C-alpha positions as CSV (number, residue, x, y, z in Angstrom):
1,M,-35.7,-89.7,-29.6
2,S,-36.4,-92.2,-26.8
3,A,-37.9,-95.6,-27.5
4,R,-41.6,-95.8,-26.6
5,A,-42.5,-98.5,-24.5
6,P,-44.3,-101.3,-26.5
7,R,-47.9,-101.6,-26.2
8,N,-49.5,-104.3,-24.1
9,R,-51.1,-106.7,-26.6
10,A,-54.0,-107.3,-24.6
11,T,-55.3,-103.9,-23.8
12,G,-53.6,-102.1,-26.5
13,R,-52.1,-99.5,-24.0
14,R,-48.8,-98.7,-23.2
15,P,-48.0,-99.1,-19.4
16,P,-47.4,-96.0,-17.1
17,A,-43.9,-94.5,-17.4
18,R,-41.9,-95.0,-14.3
19,R,-41.0,-92.0,-12.2
20,R,-37.5,-91.5,-11.1
21,P,-37.1,-91.5,-7.4
22,R,-36.2,-87.9,-6.1
23,G,-32.8,-88.1,-4.3
24,P,-32.1,-86.5,-1.1
25,G,-30.3,-83.5,-2.5
26,R,-33.4,-81.2,-2.6
27,R,-34.1,-81.9,1.3
28,R,-30.4,-81.5,2.0
29,Q,-30.6,-78.2,0.3
30,R,-33.6,-76.9,2.2
31,A,-32.1,-78.0,5.6
32,E,-28.8,-76.0,4.6
33,D,-30.7,-73.1,3.8
34,R,-32.7,-73.0,7.3
35,L,-29.3,-73.4,9.1
36,I,-27.8,-70.8,7.0
37,G,-30.7,-68.6,8.1
38,L,-30.3,-69.3,11.6
39,L,-26.6,-68.6,11.8
40,I,-27.4,-65.1,10.0
41,A,-30.1,-64.1,12.5
42,A,-27.7,-65.2,15.5
43,V,-25.0,-63.2,14.1
44,L,-27.1,-60.2,13.7
45,G,-28.6,-60.7,17.2
46,V,-25.1,-61.1,18.7
47,G,-23.9,-58.1,16.9
48,L,-27.0,-55.8,17.9
49,V,-26.4,-56.9,21.5
50,V,-22.7,-55.9,21.4
51,V,-23.7,-52.6,19.8
52,V,-26.3,-51.6,22.5
53,V,-23.9,-52.8,25.3
54,N,-21.1,-50.8,23.9
55,W,-23.2,-47.7,23.5
56,L,-24.5,-48.0,27.2
57,L,-20.9,-48.5,28.3
58,A,-19.9,-45.3,26.6
59,H,-23.1,-43.6,28.1
60,W,-23.0,-45.2,31.5
61,W,-24.6,-42.3,33.1
62,I,-27.7,-42.8,31.3
63,L,-28.2,-46.2,33.2
64,A,-27.1,-44.2,36.4
65,V,-30.0,-42.0,36.1
66,V,-32.4,-44.7,35.1
67,A,-31.6,-46.6,38.1
68,V,-31.8,-43.7,40.3
69,L,-35.4,-42.8,38.8
70,A,-36.6,-46.4,39.2
71,V,-35.6,-46.6,42.8
72,S,-36.8,-43.1,43.6
73,A,-40.1,-44.3,41.8
74,G,-40.2,-47.5,43.9
75,G,-39.5,-45.8,47.1
76,A,-42.4,-43.4,46.6
77,W,-44.9,-46.0,45.7
78,L,-43.6,-47.9,48.9
79,Y,-44.1,-44.9,51.1
80,Q,-47.5,-44.2,49.7
81,K,-48.8,-47.5,50.2
82,Q,-47.4,-47.6,53.7
83,Q,-49.2,-44.1,54.4
84,R,-52.4,-45.4,52.9
85,A,-52.2,-48.6,55.4
86,R,-51.4,-46.5,58.2
87,W,-54.2,-43.9,57.8
88,E,-56.6,-46.9,56.9
89,A,-55.8,-48.4,60.2
90,V,-56.1,-45.0,62.1
91,R,-59.5,-44.5,60.3
92,A,-60.8,-47.8,61.0
93,H,-59.6,-47.7,64.8
94,G,-61.3,-44.4,65.3
95,L,-64.5,-45.1,63.2
96,R,-67.7,-43.8,65.0
97,Y,-71.1,-43.2,63.9
98,G,-73.9,-41.2,65.6
99,L,-77.5,-42.6,65.4
100,A,-78.6,-39.4,63.3
101,Q,-75.9,-40.4,60.8
102,L,-77.0,-44.0,60.7
103,D,-80.7,-43.0,60.2
104,A,-79.9,-40.7,57.1
105,L,-78.1,-43.7,55.3
106,H,-79.5,-45.7,52.5
107,H,-80.1,-49.3,53.5
108,A,-77.1,-50.4,51.4
109,R,-74.9,-47.9,53.3
110,F,-76.3,-48.9,56.5
111,E,-74.9,-52.4,55.8
112,D,-71.6,-51.0,54.7
113,A,-71.5,-49.2,58.0
114,V,-72.1,-52.4,60.0
115,R,-69.2,-54.1,57.8
116,D,-66.8,-51.1,58.7
117,L,-67.6,-51.4,62.5
118,M,-66.8,-55.1,62.5
119,H,-63.9,-54.5,60.6
120,R,-62.8,-51.7,63.2
121,D,-63.3,-54.3,66.1
122,G,-60.7,-56.7,64.4
123,C,-62.8,-58.7,61.8
124,R,-60.4,-58.2,59.1
125,D,-62.3,-60.3,56.7
126,A,-65.7,-58.4,57.0
127,V,-67.7,-58.3,53.9
128,R,-71.1,-57.0,53.0
129,V,-73.1,-59.9,50.9
130,G,-76.6,-58.0,51.1
131,G,-78.7,-58.0,48.1
132,G,-81.0,-60.3,46.2
133,G,-80.5,-63.8,47.2
134,D,-78.6,-63.2,50.2
135,L,-80.4,-65.8,52.3
136,G,-80.8,-63.6,55.3
137,A,-77.1,-62.5,55.4
138,D,-76.2,-58.9,55.0
139,V,-72.7,-59.0,56.7
140,K,-70.2,-61.7,57.3
141,A,-67.2,-61.6,59.3
142,T,-64.7,-63.7,61.5
143,D,-63.8,-62.2,64.8
144,P,-60.3,-62.4,66.4
145,Y,-61.5,-65.2,68.3
146,G,-62.4,-67.5,65.2
147,R,-66.0,-67.0,65.7
148,R,-68.1,-66.6,62.5
149,W,-70.7,-63.8,62.4
150,V,-73.7,-63.7,60.3
151,I,-75.6,-60.3,60.5
152,Q,-78.9,-59.3,59.1
153,C,-79.4,-55.5,58.7
154,K,-82.9,-54.0,59.1
155,H,-82.6,-50.2,58.7
156,R,-85.4,-47.7,59.5
157,R,-85.3,-44.3,57.6
158,D,-87.5,-43.0,60.6
159,G,-85.6,-44.5,63.4
160,L,-87.8,-45.5,66.1
161,G,-90.7,-44.0,64.2
162,G,-90.4,-46.9,61.7
163,S,-92.0,-50.3,61.4
164,A,-90.7,-52.7,64.2
165,V,-88.6,-55.7,63.3
166,G,-90.8,-58.5,64.1
167,T,-90.6,-62.5,64.7
168,P,-90.8,-63.3,61.0
169,D,-87.3,-61.5,60.4
170,L,-85.7,-63.5,63.1
171,Q,-87.3,-66.5,61.5
172,V,-85.4,-65.9,58.2
173,L,-82.1,-65.5,60.3
174,N,-82.6,-68.5,62.6
175,G,-83.3,-70.7,59.2
176,T,-80.2,-69.7,57.2
177,A,-77.6,-68.3,59.5
178,R,-76.2,-71.5,61.0
179,Q,-77.4,-74.1,58.4
180,V,-76.5,-72.1,55.1
181,H,-73.7,-69.7,56.5
182,G,-72.1,-71.7,59.1
183,A,-72.7,-69.0,61.7
184,D,-71.2,-69.3,65.3
185,V,-73.0,-65.9,66.1
186,A,-76.4,-65.0,64.4
187,V,-77.2,-61.3,64.8
188,I,-80.2,-58.9,63.6
189,V,-79.2,-55.1,63.7
190,T,-81.6,-52.4,63.5
191,N,-81.7,-48.7,64.1
192,G,-85.4,-49.1,64.8
193,R,-87.7,-51.1,67.3
194,V,-87.9,-54.8,67.9
195,T,-91.2,-56.4,69.1
196,A,-91.4,-58.2,72.3
197,P,-92.2,-61.5,70.7
198,A,-89.2,-61.4,68.4
199,V,-87.0,-60.5,71.5
200,A,-88.6,-63.6,73.3
201,F,-88.1,-65.7,69.9
202,A,-84.2,-64.6,69.7
203,D,-83.7,-65.7,73.2
204,Q,-85.4,-69.1,72.5
205,Q,-83.3,-69.6,69.2
206,R,-79.8,-68.3,70.5
207,L,-80.0,-65.4,68.4
208,H,-78.9,-61.8,69.1
209,V,-80.6,-58.6,68.8
210,V,-79.0,-55.5,68.4
211,D,-81.6,-52.9,68.6
212,R,-81.3,-49.0,68.5
213,H,-79.8,-49.0,72.2
214,I,-77.2,-51.4,71.5
215,L,-76.3,-50.2,68.2
216,G,-75.9,-46.4,69.5
217,A,-73.4,-47.5,72.2
218,W,-71.4,-50.0,69.5
219,A,-71.5,-47.1,66.7
220,S,-70.3,-44.3,68.8
221,G,-68.0,-46.0,71.3
222,S,-65.0,-48.3,70.6
223,R,-66.0,-51.5,72.4
224,P,-66.5,-54.4,70.1
225,L,-69.8,-55.7,69.7
226,W,-69.2,-59.2,71.5
227,E,-68.6,-57.2,74.7
228,L,-72.1,-55.5,74.3
229,L,-74.1,-58.9,74.0
230,R,-74.9,-61.5,76.2
231,A,-74.2,-65.1,75.8
232,V,-71.8,-64.9,72.9
233,P,-70.2,-68.5,72.1
234,P,-66.9,-68.9,73.8
235,P,-63.9,-68.3,71.4
236,R,-62.8,-70.9,69.0
237,R,-59.2,-72.0,68.7
238,P,-56.9,-69.0,67.7
239,T,-56.8,-68.5,63.9
240,A,-54.7,-66.2,61.7
241,L,-57.0,-63.3,62.6
242,S,-56.1,-63.6,66.3
């Protein structure tokens, strides 16, 4: 039996037994176990790779078939993509609308039609932004000469029989097109009528009005809108769209 430590005379308690410091053996053993585990995993991984490679070499024709299928699938995808791009270019270049078609559209689809016509004319970034909070801009586009177009659309289901576009509509466009949207060309497009005061206000404020007559010529023809309007700002510096 081991001798007990003498009691402390003042307290009557024995001092706590001293713990023997653990040696580095246990930590070394853990490190060796981890190393062995990694070596085993590496050997198994290499062995698996060797088995797979040997199997593929013995069945080389499978690799050839997979390669042919991959090349064929890639070629078919690329061909379809090119065909879609060509068809889209042809469709956009030949896009035409009659006034009766435009009259029958929903107002949102009318905005889509105006966007598509701008795209047809070479405005590759033409986008419809109409909706709640659009601040007077239904379509935005940059023409091939670098000019920024902001267009407000006013669709009338009854065409000329619908309510006329008035000065308040032009005032909204005038207040936001340049200051908010950075327009070089601010346009209001309608398939209906425009009042004489609204036309006068547009002339004073350098706004452009596309009434039913101009819309018909633009939508059913092939000339871009800037060739049908007067006093369009001169081209900016050539851009990537040029």
